[in-house]
Phi, psi and omega in degrees: 000163180267175185297320178311314179302307179296316178299317176301322178294315186291317177301312178306301182306312179303317181289328182288319181297325179285320178291319179296317179295311182301310182303323179288320178296328180278358176296343181280340186297143173135196180251133182231140178274127180292164191297331188267355178066021183254357177208164174236133181245131176262123176266137180211161180277149180214181178091163183296328183265350176079015180257019178234159185244132171236163174219143182226155179287125182243358178201140181230129172307320178237081185280002182229150173284171178303333187271003177095355182273150180293154180290138184237169185277063187297332182269010184286136179286345183268115186301333182287341181255005183289337180264359182280139184299145172291324173305123183068018174285127180286120181250330182257137177211134168063035172291145176239145185270127180257101185289337180290311186279342183061050181203164183255134179213191180065016181248191175221161180231139184248128176265106181291344181278335177248341177087011188253151177244130172247156166297157185215150167216145187233132167244158183225084170276109186069228184261021177236160172251135173260104176267112178258116175256138185205166176250124176076255180264156188293341181292334184259083179182196174216158185251138169235145180254127178248142175253152183289132183273124183263000000 
């Protein structure tokens, strides 16, 4: 075969692999119900290149305090952020898909109930997300399971 055929074949294979990898990476997109079933988090593409994934709270089982005011990020260690509403709060940031490991990593997750931000990695076996928040190394942390909201 001549050079043009080889080059065309290589381009087709690379294009197919990129499309396949992006389809798998986008499996995380959508709305997920937290393990405690107290909130729903929408995961979407973010970042300048659109190759990262973020998540924000889009529903709360208890959106208001007993006094009728919206629930806020009162546990945040930054006093300037204590009054921001929990509704629409971005809690997952900068996750990247690793096609080799078939997981999303290098991101962070913020826990508004404790006010702590952790490193984060996400796996998706079947129709659940296993969200692992940790400090330093993955061994020191905990995993929560989120289910897809249908």
